[in-house]
C-alpha atoms as a printed R data frame, in Angstrom:
    type eleno elety resid chain resno       x      y       z
1   ATOM     1    CA   MET     A     1   0.000  0.000   0.000
2   ATOM     2    CA   PRO     A     2   1.549  3.350  -1.021
3   ATOM     3    CA   ALA     A     3   2.263  5.967   1.610
4   ATOM     4    CA   PRO     A     4  -0.250  8.845   1.694
5   ATOM     5    CA   ASP     A     5   0.842 12.093   0.070
6   ATOM     6    CA   PRO     A     6   1.253 14.717   2.828
7   ATOM     7    CA   LEU     A     7   0.181 17.492   0.416
8   ATOM     8    CA   THR     A     8  -3.123 15.840  -0.485
9   ATOM     9    CA   PRO     A     9  -5.939 16.416   2.007
10  ATOM    10    CA   ASP     A    10  -7.458 13.220   3.317
11  ATOM    11    CA   PRO     A    11 -11.195 13.247   2.473
12  ATOM    12    CA   LEU     A    12 -11.952 11.407   5.726
13  ATOM    13    CA   ASP     A    13 -10.067 13.966   7.813
14  ATOM    14    CA   PRO     A    14 -12.612 16.387   9.362
15  ATOM    15    CA   SER     A    15 -10.183 19.258   8.846
16  ATOM    16    CA   ALA     A    16 -10.013 18.450   5.104
17  ATOM    17    CA   THR     A    17 -12.946 20.555   4.054
18  ATOM    18    CA   PRO     A    18 -13.258 23.421   1.602
19  ATOM    19    CA   GLY     A    19 -11.586 26.448   3.127
20  ATOM    20    CA   SER     A    20  -9.437 24.544   5.600
21  ATOM    21    CA   SER     A    21  -6.226 25.285   3.702
22  ATOM    22    CA   GLY     A    22  -6.903 28.318   1.518
23  ATOM    23    CA   ILE     A    23  -9.336 30.713  -0.146
24  ATOM    24    CA   VAL     A    24 -12.638 29.257  -1.404
25  ATOM    25    CA   LEU     A    25 -14.330 31.114  -4.248
26  ATOM    26    CA   ALA     A    26 -17.949 32.147  -3.791
27  ATOM    27    CA   PRO     A    27 -20.369 30.751  -6.379
28  ATOM    28    CA   SER     A    28 -21.629 33.014  -9.155
29  ATOM    29    CA   PHE     A    29 -24.886 32.087 -10.842
30  ATOM    30    CA   GLY     A    30 -24.530 34.558 -13.749
31  ATOM    31    CA   VAL     A    31 -23.304 32.118 -16.406
32  ATOM    32    CA   PRO     A    32 -25.873 29.362 -15.682
33  ATOM    33    CA   LEU     A    33 -28.763 31.842 -15.543
34  ATOM    34    CA   GLY     A    34 -27.523 33.462 -18.760
35  ATOM    35    CA   VAL     A    35 -27.442 30.087 -20.522
36  ATOM    36    CA   ILE     A    36 -30.971 29.304 -19.299
37  ATOM    37    CA   ALA     A    37 -32.129 32.727 -20.565
38  ATOM    38    CA   LEU     A    38 -30.563 32.011 -23.973
39  ATOM    39    CA   GLY     A    39 -32.404 28.695 -24.105
40  ATOM    40    CA   LEU     A    40 -35.706 30.377 -23.303
41  ATOM    41    CA   ALA     A    41 -34.974 33.136 -25.835
42  ATOM    42    CA   ALA     A    42 -34.380 30.506 -28.516
43  ATOM    43    CA   LEU     A    43 -37.990 29.372 -28.028
44  ATOM    44    CA   THR     A    44 -39.140 32.682 -29.505
45  ATOM    45    CA   LEU     A    45 -37.761 31.480 -32.862
46  ATOM    46    CA   ARG     A    46 -40.408 28.749 -32.989
47  ATOM    47    CA   PRO     A    47 -42.743 30.527 -35.429
48  ATOM    48    CA   TRP     A    48 -39.905 30.762 -37.974
49  ATOM    49    CA   TRP     A    49 -37.993 27.555 -37.273
50  ATOM    50    CA   SER     A    50 -39.442 24.255 -36.088
51  ATOM    51    CA   GLY     A    51 -36.122 23.143 -34.558
52  ATOM    52    CA   ALA     A    52 -36.144 26.049 -32.109
53  ATOM    53    CA   ILE     A    53 -37.942 23.993 -29.475
54  ATOM    54    CA   TRP     A    54 -35.147 21.404 -29.466
55  ATOM    55    CA   LEU     A    55 -32.432 24.027 -29.491
56  ATOM    56    CA   GLY     A    56 -34.078 26.002 -26.690
57  ATOM    57    CA   ALA     A    57 -34.736 22.915 -24.589
58  ATOM    58    CA   SER     A    58 -31.166 21.628 -25.048
59  ATOM    59    CA   VAL     A    59 -29.583 24.959 -24.116
60  ATOM    60    CA   ALA     A    60 -31.909 25.380 -21.118
61  ATOM    61    CA   VAL     A    61 -31.128 21.853 -19.852
62  ATOM    62    CA   PHE     A    62 -27.403 22.617 -20.186
63  ATOM    63    CA   GLY     A    63 -28.017 25.801 -18.173
64  ATOM    64    CA   LEU     A    64 -29.757 23.757 -15.471
65  ATOM    65    CA   PHE     A    65 -26.758 21.413 -15.386
66  ATOM    66    CA   LEU     A    66 -24.433 24.415 -14.922
67  ATOM    67    CA   LEU     A    67 -26.739 25.715 -12.183
68  ATOM    68    CA   LEU     A    68 -26.434 22.386 -10.364
69  ATOM    69    CA   GLN     A    69 -22.644 22.415 -10.757
70  ATOM    70    CA   THR     A    70 -22.504 25.975  -9.403
71  ATOM    71    CA   SER     A    71 -24.382 24.814  -6.322
72  ATOM    72    CA   LEU     A    72 -22.227 21.728  -5.728
73  ATOM    73    CA   LEU     A    73 -18.657 22.601  -6.769
74  ATOM    74    CA   ARG     A    74 -16.140 24.827  -5.002
75  ATOM    75    CA   LEU     A    75 -12.691 25.992  -6.063
76  ATOM    76    CA   GLU     A    76 -10.095 26.501  -3.348
77  ATOM    77    CA   PHE     A    77  -6.723 28.162  -3.796
78  ATOM    78    CA   SER     A    78  -4.370 26.501  -1.319
79  ATOM    79    CA   GLY     A    79  -0.690 27.290  -0.899
80  ATOM    80    CA   ASP     A    80   0.499 24.883  -3.600
81  ATOM    81    CA   ALA     A    81  -2.510 23.828  -5.708
82  ATOM    82    CA   LEU     A    82  -5.974 24.634  -6.992
83  ATOM    83    CA   LEU     A    83  -8.394 22.229  -5.303
84  ATOM    84    CA   VAL     A    84 -11.780 21.253  -6.737
85  ATOM    85    CA   TRP     A    85 -14.371 20.177  -4.153
86  ATOM    86    CA   ARG     A    86 -17.849 18.713  -4.487
87  ATOM    87    CA   GLN     A    87 -19.446 19.471  -1.143
88  ATOM    88    CA   GLN     A    88 -16.993 17.835   1.331
89  ATOM    89    CA   SER     A    89 -15.195 15.558  -1.180
90  ATOM    90    CA   LEU     A    90 -11.954 16.550  -2.848
91  ATOM    91    CA   LEU     A    91 -12.365 15.776  -6.556
92  ATOM    92    CA   ARG     A    92  -9.123 17.026  -8.062
93  ATOM    93    CA   ARG     A    93  -5.999 19.010  -7.291
94  ATOM    94    CA   PHE     A    94  -4.025 20.997  -9.831
95  ATOM    95    CA   PRO     A    95  -0.525 21.841  -8.464
96  ATOM    96    CA   TYR     A    96   0.596 25.326  -9.517
97  ATOM    97    CA   ALA     A    97   4.047 23.945 -10.374
98  ATOM    98    CA   ALA     A    98   2.496 22.045 -13.314
99  ATOM    99    CA   TRP     A    99   0.694 25.108 -14.752
100 ATOM   100    CA   LEU     A   100   2.001 26.684 -17.942
101 ATOM   101    CA   GLY     A   101  -0.508 29.530 -18.074
102 ATOM   102    CA   TRP     A   102  -4.104 30.687 -17.695
103 ATOM   103    CA   LYS     A   103  -6.575 33.163 -19.165
104 ATOM   104    CA   LEU     A   104 -10.049 34.494 -18.397
105 ATOM   105    CA   PHE     A   105 -11.929 35.118 -21.621
106 ATOM   106    CA   TRP     A   106 -13.926 38.315 -22.089
107 ATOM   107    CA   PRO     A   107 -12.596 40.453 -19.235
108 ATOM   108    CA   GLY     A   108 -15.699 42.662 -19.021
109 ATOM   109    CA   LEU     A   109 -17.974 39.634 -18.674
110 ATOM   110    CA   PRO     A   110 -15.772 36.618 -17.890
111 ATOM   111    CA   VAL     A   111 -17.581 33.432 -18.838
112 ATOM   112    CA   LEU     A   112 -14.713 31.053 -19.705
113 ATOM   113    CA   PHE     A   113 -11.617 30.136 -17.726
114 ATOM   114    CA   TYR     A   114  -8.733 28.448 -19.544
115 ATOM   115    CA   PHE     A   115  -5.644 26.987 -17.955
116 ATOM   116    CA   ARG     A   116  -2.943 24.749 -19.279
117 ATOM   117    CA   GLU     A   117  -0.901 22.243 -17.365
118 ATOM   118    CA   GLN     A   118   2.139 20.411 -18.659
119 ATOM   119    CA   ARG     A   119   0.056 17.497 -19.943
120 ATOM   120    CA   SER     A   120  -3.487 18.806 -20.248
121 ATOM   121    CA   ILE     A   121  -5.633 21.762 -21.193
122 ATOM   122    CA   HIS     A   122  -8.753 22.826 -19.281
123 ATOM   123    CA   LEU     A   123 -11.568 25.118 -20.432
124 ATOM   124    CA   LEU     A   124 -14.205 25.755 -17.763
125 ATOM   125    CA   PRO     A   125 -17.253 27.994 -17.432
126 ATOM   126    CA   VAL     A   126 -16.828 30.699 -14.789
127 ATOM   127    CA   LEU     A   127 -19.178 29.454 -12.074
128 ATOM   128    CA   PHE     A   128 -17.359 31.388  -9.355
129 ATOM   129    CA   ASP     A   129 -16.655 34.975  -8.389
130 ATOM   130    CA   ALA     A   130 -14.549 36.152 -11.350
131 ATOM   131    CA   ALA     A   131 -12.814 39.022  -9.515
132 ATOM   132    CA   THR     A   132 -11.562 36.755  -6.734
133 ATOM   133    CA   LEU     A   133 -10.656 34.091  -9.298
134 ATOM   134    CA   ARG     A   134  -8.486 36.579 -11.204
135 ATOM   135    CA   GLN     A   135  -6.940 37.912  -7.982
136 ATOM   136    CA   GLN     A   136  -6.008 34.436  -6.741
137 ATOM   137    CA   LEU     A   137  -4.668 33.379 -10.139
138 ATOM   138    CA   GLU     A   138  -2.446 36.460 -10.295
139 ATOM   139    CA   LEU     A   139  -1.253 35.722  -6.764
140 ATOM   140    CA   HIS     A   140  -0.446 32.029  -7.316
141 ATOM   141    CA   VAL     A   141   0.271 31.647 -11.056
142 ATOM   142    CA   SER     A   142   1.761 34.157 -13.475
143 ATOM   143    CA   PRO     A   143  -0.463 34.574 -16.574
144 ATOM   144    CA   SER     A   144   2.572 35.322 -18.718
145 ATOM   145    CA   SER     A   145   4.245 32.003 -17.907
146 ATOM   146    CA   SER     A   146   2.962 30.416 -21.112
147 ATOM   147    CA   PRO     A   147   3.736 31.503 -24.643
148 ATOM   148    CA   GLU     A   148   0.834 32.845 -26.703
149 ATOM   149    CA   ARG     A   149   1.632 30.395 -29.485
150 ATOM   150    CA   PRO     A   150   3.364 27.035 -29.077
151 ATOM   151    CA   ASP     A   151   6.860 26.896 -30.566
152 ATOM   152    CA   SER     A   152   6.592 23.296 -31.722
153 ATOM   153    CA   PRO     A   153   3.895 20.662 -32.205
154 ATOM   154    CA   SER     A   154   5.180 18.877 -29.099
155 ATOM   155    CA   ASP     A   155   4.041 21.894 -27.029
156 ATOM   156    CA   LEU     A   156   0.400 21.239 -27.928
């Protein structure tokens, strides 16, 4: 049996809860409610396009899924990693040392959060307080640490 990693919170440890080792971002319901509103707005196209009901329903259901995720998930910025929690369970940790860069798309109305690790790329909807997200990212990870364009295909 492998030895436990001292940097990974033990989910059974009562002190291993969101906020026990860093800053937890407050949820923001703007993106999910906006997606639901777009789905409902698509229904107004029904007199001109018969597929509008399916489009509207699909977009609205996706918005409801995002609403559920906003209620359940929490991001925590600890000293060495970004932690993703679902209620009291640690789902994933992203060590800052493995990050190559990050970006919040559409600064005036941030709806997408992109970050790249050494071996993976992540694109997430902004379901959390965007101002605190940006502040914590600037504190823990430099946005200019990744090149704008990869130098070689191996960088993809």
